TORKOL-4160 file (C-alpha; in steps of 0.2 Angstrom, whole numbers, padded with zeros to 4 digits, m for minus):
198
<pt num="1" X="0049" Y="m0053" Z="0062"/>
<pt num="2" X="0046" Y="m0053" Z="0043"/>
<pt num="3" X="0027" Y="m0056" Z="0045"/>
<pt num="4" X="0016" Y="m0066" Z="0056"/>
<pt num="5" X="0018" Y="m0085" Z="0052"/>
<pt num="6" X="0000" Y="m0091" Z="0048"/>
<pt num="7" X="m0004" Y="m0108" Z="0041"/>
<pt num="8" X="m0022" Y="m0104" Z="0036"/>
<pt num="9" X="m0027" Y="m0094" Z="0021"/>
<pt num="10" X="m0030" Y="m0076" Z="0025"/>
<pt num="11" X="m0033" Y="m0060" Z="0015"/>
<pt num="12" X="m0019" Y="m0048" Z="0018"/>
<pt num="13" X="m0016" Y="m0030" Z="0013"/>
<pt num="14" X="0002" Y="m0026" Z="0009"/>
<pt num="15" X="0004" Y="m0007" Z="0013"/>
<pt num="16" X="0021" Y="m0001" Z="0008"/>
<pt num="17" X="0029" Y="0016" Z="0010"/>
<pt num="18" X="0044" Y="0026" Z="0017"/>
<pt num="19" X="0034" Y="0032" Z="0032"/>
<pt num="20" X="0045" Y="0047" Z="0034"/>
<pt num="21" X="0037" Y="0048" Z="0047"/>
<pt num="22" X="0021" Y="0037" Z="0049"/>
<pt num="23" X="0006" Y="0047" Z="0055"/>
<pt num="24" X="m0012" Y="0046" Z="0058"/>
<pt num="25" X="m0016" Y="0049" Z="0039"/>
<pt num="26" X="m0007" Y="0033" Z="0035"/>
<pt num="27" X="m0017" Y="0024" Z="0048"/>
<pt num="28" X="m0032" Y="0031" Z="0041"/>
<pt num="29" X="m0028" Y="0024" Z="0024"/>
<pt num="30" X="m0024" Y="0007" Z="0032"/>
<pt num="31" X="m0040" Y="0006" Z="0041"/>
<pt num="32" X="m0049" Y="0010" Z="0025"/>
<pt num="33" X="m0041" Y="m0004" Z="0017"/>
<pt num="34" X="m0045" Y="m0016" Z="0031"/>
<pt num="35" X="m0063" Y="m0011" Z="0033"/>
<pt num="36" X="m0069" Y="m0008" Z="0015"/>
<pt num="37" X="m0059" Y="m0023" Z="0007"/>
<pt num="38" X="m0064" Y="m0035" Z="0021"/>
<pt num="39" X="m0046" Y="m0040" Z="0024"/>
<pt num="40" X="m0040" Y="m0051" Z="0038"/>
<pt num="41" X="m0024" Y="m0041" Z="0041"/>
<pt num="42" X="m0014" Y="m0027" Z="0035"/>
<pt num="43" X="0005" Y="m0029" Z="0034"/>
<pt num="44" X="0015" Y="m0012" Z="0035"/>
<pt num="45" X="0030" Y="m0014" Z="0024"/>
<pt num="46" X="0043" Y="0000" Z="0028"/>
<pt num="47" X="0054" Y="0003" Z="0013"/>
<pt num="48" X="0073" Y="0002" Z="0018"/>
<pt num="49" X="0075" Y="0015" Z="0004"/>
<pt num="50" X="0063" Y="0020" Z="m0009"/>
<pt num="51" X="0072" Y="0021" Z="m0026"/>
<pt num="52" X="0062" Y="0036" Z="m0032"/>
<pt num="53" X="0065" Y="0046" Z="m0017"/>
<pt num="54" X="0081" Y="0054" Z="m0009"/>
<pt num="55" X="0090" Y="0046" Z="0005"/>
<pt num="56" X="0078" Y="0042" Z="0020"/>
<pt num="57" X="0081" Y="0043" Z="0038"/>
<pt num="58" X="0087" Y="0027" Z="0046"/>
<pt num="59" X="0075" Y="0012" Z="0044"/>
<pt num="60" X="0074" Y="0009" Z="0062"/>
<pt num="61" X="0068" Y="0027" Z="0065"/>
<pt num="62" X="0054" Y="0025" Z="0052"/>
<pt num="63" X="0049" Y="0008" Z="0059"/>
<pt num="64" X="0048" Y="0016" Z="0076"/>
<pt num="65" X="0036" Y="0030" Z="0069"/>
<pt num="66" X="0024" Y="0016" Z="0063"/>
<pt num="67" X="0025" Y="0007" Z="0080"/>
<pt num="68" X="0021" Y="0023" Z="0089"/>
<pt num="69" X="0004" Y="0024" Z="0080"/>
<pt num="70" X="m0002" Y="0010" Z="0091"/>
<pt num="71" X="m0007" Y="m0002" Z="0077"/>
<pt num="72" X="m0023" Y="m0012" Z="0081"/>
<pt num="73" X="m0022" Y="m0031" Z="0083"/>
<pt num="74" X="m0025" Y="m0034" Z="0064"/>
<pt num="75" X="m0011" Y="m0024" Z="0058"/>
<pt num="76" X="0007" Y="m0029" Z="0059"/>
<pt num="77" X="0024" Y="m0022" Z="0054"/>
<pt num="78" X="0033" Y="m0032" Z="0041"/>
<pt num="79" X="0052" Y="m0032" Z="0038"/>
<pt num="80" X="0050" Y="m0042" Z="0022"/>
<pt num="81" X="0059" Y="m0030" Z="0011"/>
<pt num="82" X="0073" Y="m0028" Z="0023"/>
<pt num="83" X="0074" Y="m0047" Z="0026"/>
<pt num="84" X="0072" Y="m0051" Z="0007"/>
<pt num="85" X="0085" Y="m0038" Z="0002"/>
<pt num="86" X="0073" Y="m0031" Z="m0011"/>
<pt num="87" X="0073" Y="m0013" Z="m0017"/>
<pt num="88" X="0058" Y="m0014" Z="m0029"/>
<pt num="89" X="0040" Y="m0018" Z="m0026"/>
<pt num="90" X="0039" Y="m0030" Z="m0040"/>
<pt num="91" X="0053" Y="m0040" Z="m0032"/>
<pt num="92" X="0045" Y="m0040" Z="m0015"/>
<pt num="93" X="0028" Y="m0046" Z="m0022"/>
<pt num="94" X="0037" Y="m0060" Z="m0031"/>
<pt num="95" X="0046" Y="m0066" Z="m0015"/>
<pt num="96" X="0030" Y="m0063" Z="m0004"/>
<pt num="97" X="0019" Y="m0074" Z="m0016"/>
<pt num="98" X="0032" Y="m0088" Z="m0015"/>
<pt num="99" X="0035" Y="m0086" Z="0003"/>
<pt num="100" X="0017" Y="m0086" Z="0008"/>
<pt num="101" X="0007" Y="m0095" Z="m0006"/>
<pt num="102" X="m0007" Y="m0099" Z="0006"/>
<pt num="103" X="m0012" Y="m0081" Z="0007"/>
<pt num="104" X="m0022" Y="m0069" Z="m0004"/>
<pt num="105" X="m0013" Y="m0053" Z="m0005"/>
<pt num="106" X="m0019" Y="m0036" Z="m0010"/>
<pt num="107" X="m0007" Y="m0021" Z="m0013"/>
<pt num="108" X="m0013" Y="m0005" Z="m0006"/>
<pt num="109" X="m0007" Y="0012" Z="m0013"/>
<pt num="110" X="m0011" Y="0030" Z="m0012"/>
<pt num="111" X="m0019" Y="0039" Z="m0028"/>
<pt num="112" X="m0003" Y="0048" Z="m0030"/>
<pt num="113" X="0007" Y="0032" Z="m0033"/>
<pt num="114" X="m0006" Y="0027" Z="m0046"/>
<pt num="115" X="m0001" Y="0042" Z="m0056"/>
<pt num="116" X="0018" Y="0038" Z="m0053"/>
<pt num="117" X="0016" Y="0019" Z="m0056"/>
<pt num="118" X="0023" Y="0019" Z="m0074"/>
<pt num="119" X="0040" Y="0026" Z="m0066"/>
<pt num="120" X="0041" Y="0010" Z="m0056"/>
<pt num="121" X="0051" Y="m0005" Z="m0061"/>
<pt num="122" X="0041" Y="m0018" Z="m0071"/>
<pt num="123" X="0025" Y="m0008" Z="m0066"/>
<pt num="124" X="0014" Y="m0019" Z="m0077"/>
<pt num="125" X="0020" Y="m0035" Z="m0069"/>
<pt num="126" X="0014" Y="m0026" Z="m0052"/>
<pt num="127" X="m0003" Y="m0023" Z="m0059"/>
<pt num="128" X="m0004" Y="m0041" Z="m0066"/>
<pt num="129" X="0003" Y="m0049" Z="m0050"/>
<pt num="130" X="m0010" Y="m0045" Z="m0036"/>
<pt num="131" X="m0026" Y="m0036" Z="m0035"/>
<pt num="132" X="m0023" Y="m0017" Z="m0030"/>
<pt num="133" X="m0033" Y="m0005" Z="m0020"/>
<pt num="134" X="m0030" Y="0013" Z="m0024"/>
<pt num="135" X="m0035" Y="0024" Z="m0009"/>
<pt num="136" X="m0037" Y="0043" Z="m0010"/>
<pt num="137" X="m0024" Y="0050" Z="0001"/>
<pt num="138" X="m0025" Y="0063" Z="0015"/>
<pt num="139" X="m0026" Y="0081" Z="0009"/>
<pt num="140" X="m0030" Y="0076" Z="m0009"/>
<pt num="141" X="m0041" Y="0088" Z="m0019"/>
<pt num="142" X="m0054" Y="0084" Z="m0032"/>
<pt num="143" X="m0042" Y="0088" Z="m0047"/>
<pt num="144" X="m0029" Y="0076" Z="m0040"/>
<pt num="145" X="m0042" Y="0063" Z="m0039"/>
<pt num="146" X="m0047" Y="0066" Z="m0057"/>
<pt num="147" X="m0029" Y="0066" Z="m0063"/>
<pt num="148" X="m0026" Y="0049" Z="m0054"/>
<pt num="149" X="m0042" Y="0041" Z="m0062"/>
<pt num="150" X="m0036" Y="0048" Z="m0079"/>
<pt num="151" X="m0018" Y="0042" Z="m0077"/>
<pt num="152" X="m0009" Y="0030" Z="m0089"/>
<pt num="153" X="m0011" Y="0015" Z="m0078"/>
<pt num="154" X="m0029" Y="0019" Z="m0074"/>
<pt num="155" X="m0033" Y="0021" Z="m0092"/>
<pt num="156" X="m0023" Y="0005" Z="m0098"/>
<pt num="157" X="m0031" Y="m0006" Z="m0085"/>
<pt num="158" X="m0049" Y="0002" Z="m0085"/>
<pt num="159" X="m0056" Y="m0015" Z="m0090"/>
<pt num="160" X="m0050" Y="m0022" Z="m0074"/>
<pt num="161" X="m0057" Y="m0009" Z="m0062"/>
<pt num="162" X="m0069" Y="m0016" Z="m0049"/>
<pt num="163" X="m0083" Y="m0003" Z="m0043"/>
<pt num="164" X="m0080" Y="0004" Z="m0026"/>
<pt num="165" X="m0096" Y="m0004" Z="m0020"/>
<pt num="166" X="m0089" Y="m0021" Z="m0024"/>
<pt num="167" X="m0072" Y="m0018" Z="m0016"/>
<pt num="168" X="m0075" Y="m0031" Z="m0003"/>
<pt num="169" X="m0073" Y="m0044" Z="m0017"/>
<pt num="170" X="m0057" Y="m0037" Z="m0024"/>
<pt num="171" X="m0046" Y="m0049" Z="m0015"/>
<pt num="172" X="m0054" Y="m0064" Z="m0023"/>
<pt num="173" X="m0052" Y="m0057" Z="m0041"/>
<pt num="174" X="m0037" Y="m0063" Z="m0052"/>
<pt num="175" X="m0025" Y="m0049" Z="m0056"/>
<pt num="176" X="m0026" Y="m0038" Z="m0065"/>
<pt num="177" X="m0040" Y="m0031" Z="m0054"/>
<pt num="178" X="m0040" Y="m0014" Z="m0045"/>
<pt num="179" X="m0052" Y="m0003" Z="m0036"/>
<pt num="180" X="m0052" Y="0016" Z="m0031"/>
<pt num="181" X="m0058" Y="0020" Z="m0013"/>
<pt num="182" X="m0063" Y="0037" Z="m0008"/>
<pt num="183" X="m0065" Y="0037" Z="0011"/>
<pt num="184" X="m0067" Y="0053" Z="0021"/>
<pt num="185" X="m0050" Y="0061" Z="0020"/>
<pt num="186" X="m0038" Y="0064" Z="0035"/>
<pt num="187" X="m0028" Y="0080" Z="0032"/>
<pt num="188" X="m0011" Y="0074" Z="0040"/>
<pt num="189" X="0003" Y="0071" Z="0028"/>
<pt num="190" X="0022" Y="0066" Z="0031"/>
<pt num="191" X="0028" Y="0082" Z="0022"/>
<pt num="192" X="0018" Y="0093" Z="0033"/>
<pt num="193" X="0024" Y="0084" Z="0049"/>
<pt num="194" X="0042" Y="0086" Z="0043"/>
<pt num="195" X="0040" Y="0104" Z="0039"/>
<pt num="196" X="0034" Y="0107" Z="0057"/>
<pt num="197" X="0050" Y="0097" Z="0063"/>
<pt num="198" X="0040" Y="0082" Z="0069"/>
């Protein structure tokens, strides 16, 4: 299933990643987005192949790792990138907005991705396409947080930043609009799990 087929207008967080493997830290980030942004749902978009990363394990294996988390009712696995045949986030967002024009989307990303964002294809179109919630990632230290907040994308779009205390209004802002969320951190990471042979 690409995504739930819903007729009413809903606020939906698009949470993309390689999820190699998915773990409780990812679920922590998704829960933060769901609660602090006041979203109706989160759609987990498993990337068939992240163009900025080496070849990943099979798609089905990584989807299974998300499913194994036991997602709560308001979270769903979306196969939209697989079904759309899109490789880049900017292309996926274009297709999603055309496919589900009745919904209000927010794109969720970790703070490390905010620093890397200028490496993404058409990154400014991404910033200006949908509101974005940047969420402090598990294991992140204060210096990494500072680097993310001083990154090129953060500085260029500083005028469009929504204070964390007003994050619940983000979905209703016209892009560009973004916020930086700093929930209590969960120390799990995909790299640590892979190192342990998980």
